[in-house]
N, C-alpha and C positions, 0 to 999 in steps of 0.2 A: 503494498500499500505507500505508494508515495503521497508524501503531506507539505508540497510546495517547501523543499528542503531550499531553498535560494532565495528568500524573501529580500529582494535590495533597499539599500538606504534610498536610494534614488526615485522608490515606489511608496515607501513606508518608512520611512526613515530609521530610527534605531531603538522603534521601542515594543516592536512586535514580539511579542514571545512566542513561543513552540507554541504551548497550552491554548494560547487563543487561535490559533488556525485551525477550522473550521470545515476550509474547503480539500478536500482530497482527490486522487484519481489513482487505477488501476492500469499498471502496464498490461500489454495482451500479452502474453507469453509465447501462448502458439502461433502470433504474428506480431513481434515488436518493430518498433517501427525503424525507420534509419536517421529519422529525425529525432534527437533528442531535443526536448522543449529547453531552451534557454533560461539565464536567473529571468532577464524581462519578460518573455514570454510566460512565464509563471506567475509572475507578479501582475500581468497584464489579464491572464483568467482568475486569479484570485481577488487583483478590486472588480474584475465585470462581479464573480460569483458571489459577492459580500454584497452588491449595490440592492437597493432595494425599490423598486418603481407600485408605486402607491398606486392603485387603481380605483378603491372607494373607501369607507372607513371601517372594513372587514378585510378588503382582499387586497395583498400586493405580489408583486413576483420578484423570488430570490432566488438564485440557485441553491446557497448552501441551506437555505429550505426547504429545496427539494430534494435536494443529497438525502434524505430522511430516508427516501422509497427509490431515488434514482440515482447511482450510483454514475460518475465517469470513467472511461475507459479508453486510452491512447493507446492505437492501435497501428502497425505498418499494412494490415489487410487492403488488398487493393477487389473493391469487388463493381460490378459493372450491373447496368439498370438500362433497361430498353425503352426509348422514349415512347412505343405504342406498347399497351397490353397484348395478350394472343390473339389469335384468330377467334377464336368462342368468343370472347371480349368483345374484338371488334363489331363482332356479326348482332351482338346485342346492345352494343353503343348504337347502329347506324339504325336498328330498327327503333330506338329512345328515339332519336332526333327526327328518324323518319313520321314519327308520330307526330314531334312537334311543328314540323312545318306543315304537314297536314290538316291539323288544326287551326294556324295561325293562317293559313291560305283559306280555309272554310270560312271563319270569322271574320276577314276580308269580304270573301265573296259577299257572303249576307249584310255587309255592311255592319257590323255590330262594334268595330272600331269606330269611335269620335275621330272627327276628321283631322281635327287639332293633332290627334296620334299616328295618322295613318302613315305618315312619312317616314315618323322614326319603325313604326310596328313594318313597314315595306322596307327599310333598310335592314331590319333584324331578320327578316325573311330571307333576305339575299345572304347575309351572312350565317345563318344556318344551313344555306344550301352550300354556300362553301365551304363550311363545315364538314359538309357529307361529302363532298369530292375530296375534302384531305382525307378523310377514315375511309373511303373507298380507297385509295392510293399508299394507304399504310401498311397495307395485306402484302404491299412489295419492298416494306421498307424493314431492316435490321441495324436502324442507327440506335447507337446507346452512346452515354456516358459514366463517365466514375463515379460512385457516392464517394460527398466529402466530409458527410455527418449520415449517423442513423438513431433511431429513439426505438428502441425493443421494448413493447408496454408488457408489465409482467404484475400488476399491480403493486406489492411492500418491494419487490425484486427485480425493479423494473431497469434499465440503463442507456445510458448517451454514450456513442463511440465516438470521437474522433479520429477518421482517416487521417492521418498528418501525414502521412507521405503523398497524397494527393491532392492534402490539400497544398503543399510547400508547391507540386508539381501545377496548381491551375495559379496560382499568387507569382508577379511578377518579379519577385525578390523576396530575401530574407526577411525586412520591416512588411512587406504585403504577404506574408504566410503569417505574421502573427496578427496581424490586424484582422488578416480573411476566418484565422483561426478561432477568434473571438467572436465574430457573428456568428461563424455555423456553430458552437458552442451555445450560444443563445437561441439559435432557431429550433435547435434540436431538445432544449429544456424548454422551451413554448409550446413543444409537442407535448412534453410532459405534463406541464402545465394545467395546457387545456384536458389531456385525461383523467387526472385525479384533483379537481378543482370543483368542476360541475356535477350535477347529476346525470342518472342515465345510464345505459350499459351498449348502446348501439355504437358502433363503428362511424366516426364521424364523415363529413362528408371532405373528400380527402382534397375538391378543389378550395373549397373554405380555408381546409386547415392548413394547407403550406403556405396561403398568402395571410394572414391571418398569423401565422407562426413569423413571416418575413418582417412582417408590418412589427409585430411585439418586438423583434430584435433592433431593429434600427430604433424604437423607441425607445429599449434601454440604454442605445448607445448616445442616442440623442441628452437623453437622460444625465449620464457617469460624462458626457461632454462640456454637460454645463451648470455641473455637480461646484467645480473648485476642487476637486480630488486632484492626487498627485498626478492619475492616468488621464486625467481631462482631454489633455491632447491627445495620447496614444486612441482613446475613443473618439475624437472629435474627427481625426485621419480615419481609423475605422470605421467612422458612420459615412462618411464620402467617399468613402473606396468601398464599401459593401452597399451602398445605396445602390450607384454605378453596374455594381459585381450584379444586383439582383435586377437591375431594370434590364441587364442583355435578356433576359429570360424570355419576355416580350419578344424577343424576335425569333425565338426556338419555334419548331412546332414539334407539338407531342404534351406529352403530361407533364414537363416539368414550365411548361407555360404557365399555370397559375400561380408560381411563385414571384410570377413578375407582377402580379397585381397587387403585390405588398409593395412595393415603391409607389405603384399607384394610391393608395392609402396611405403611403407616408408626406408623398406630395401634397395630398390635397384633401385631407381628413386627420391631419395629426392635433390638431387641435382639440375635438374628441376618441381620444385616443383610451381616456379611463375607461369611458363609461363604452365602449367599442368592445374594445378588451375584457371587460371585463361581465359582457353580454356575452360573448360570445365563448368565454369560460365556464358560463352559467352553460348551456344551451346546448353546446359543442355535440355530447353524446343523447341530444335530445332529438335532434333534426333529422326527419324523416329524409332521404339521401332517393328517395323513387316519385315523391311527390311532384306537381309540377312547376314550382315554384325551382327547387331542386335542379330539376331538368335543364330550366329553363339560364340558369345559372352556369352550371358548369359547361353547358355547351355554347357559352358567351366568353369562353376562358378557354376553350379545350376543342380543337386540338390549336388552332391559332390563335394570337392574340384581336382580342375586338380592335374597331378601329375606335378610334382615339373619343368621338362623339359616343360613344355607348357606352363609354366606360360609367361613368355616372349611372346610366341604365344595369348595368350588373350589379354596381353596388347600391341602389334601391335594393336588384331582386333579393343581395346578403341581409338587408337590412328586415326585408319582410319577413326572408326566412326564419330569423332570429327573433321578430317582434312576433310572431305565428305561434310561438312557443311557449305555452304556460307553465312555470315552473315550481 
């Protein structure tokens, strides 16, 4: 069990006692990383883990608190994920999407859409048809990327894994490796947060979970960056680097695109982060993944990112999804 053995004066001064350090990590002995955490990296992760992001009178996000049930593992393992699901799942998704298209076409044909809403509905219909074309093309796709982090939900024995060798390859240099490492750790611990804080037993809606976890990670970095703490400048650099890194996912095609919506949430709705994150945390495992609103939201973000003028429409659907749940 590693216990941040190199706490530097640069970050914490000379008054940190070993017994005060509760942030811990394990090394993956089966897949030990080539990249060894530097003292600065350890101190940056420690500082992020200690920070509390207050959401309302009773709820806050803090990694040290989450480590009561979710351990951190540093690993050198390389894991690939496909940008699209398997063929059977693709067929099921196409059927779902065709149902949305048919329903909207019929509403437009019967004149059930208000005249002022018709242009946006017609644009949404065209986007869904484009999404269907992309899903059909995906049958011939075998594109994959490597995970930089993972969250394994197992109740009180959950786990966040930082794949630090892959993070190092994705980053542009040693400093950027530290910046990205901090954001990935926050991202995966937000998945733990959403799974442990709220009520319900359903699997979360993947596209909502990914975008809200990315959003949460950026809000913690912003909070630390403006906190006056020793790591504030590093957190600010990580915020700028990570926001750009997340936004680039909007240009991809496939499952990762929904993560890019987190950059939009940060750019346009960060003033409401307390209510948005708290509300989502409370209802994330109660959302009906197969309801009309959930499917409409999903296929606005997948498999391609929506046109900028429809980002706000996607956000309104996400809010309605959360508001329709009674806790």
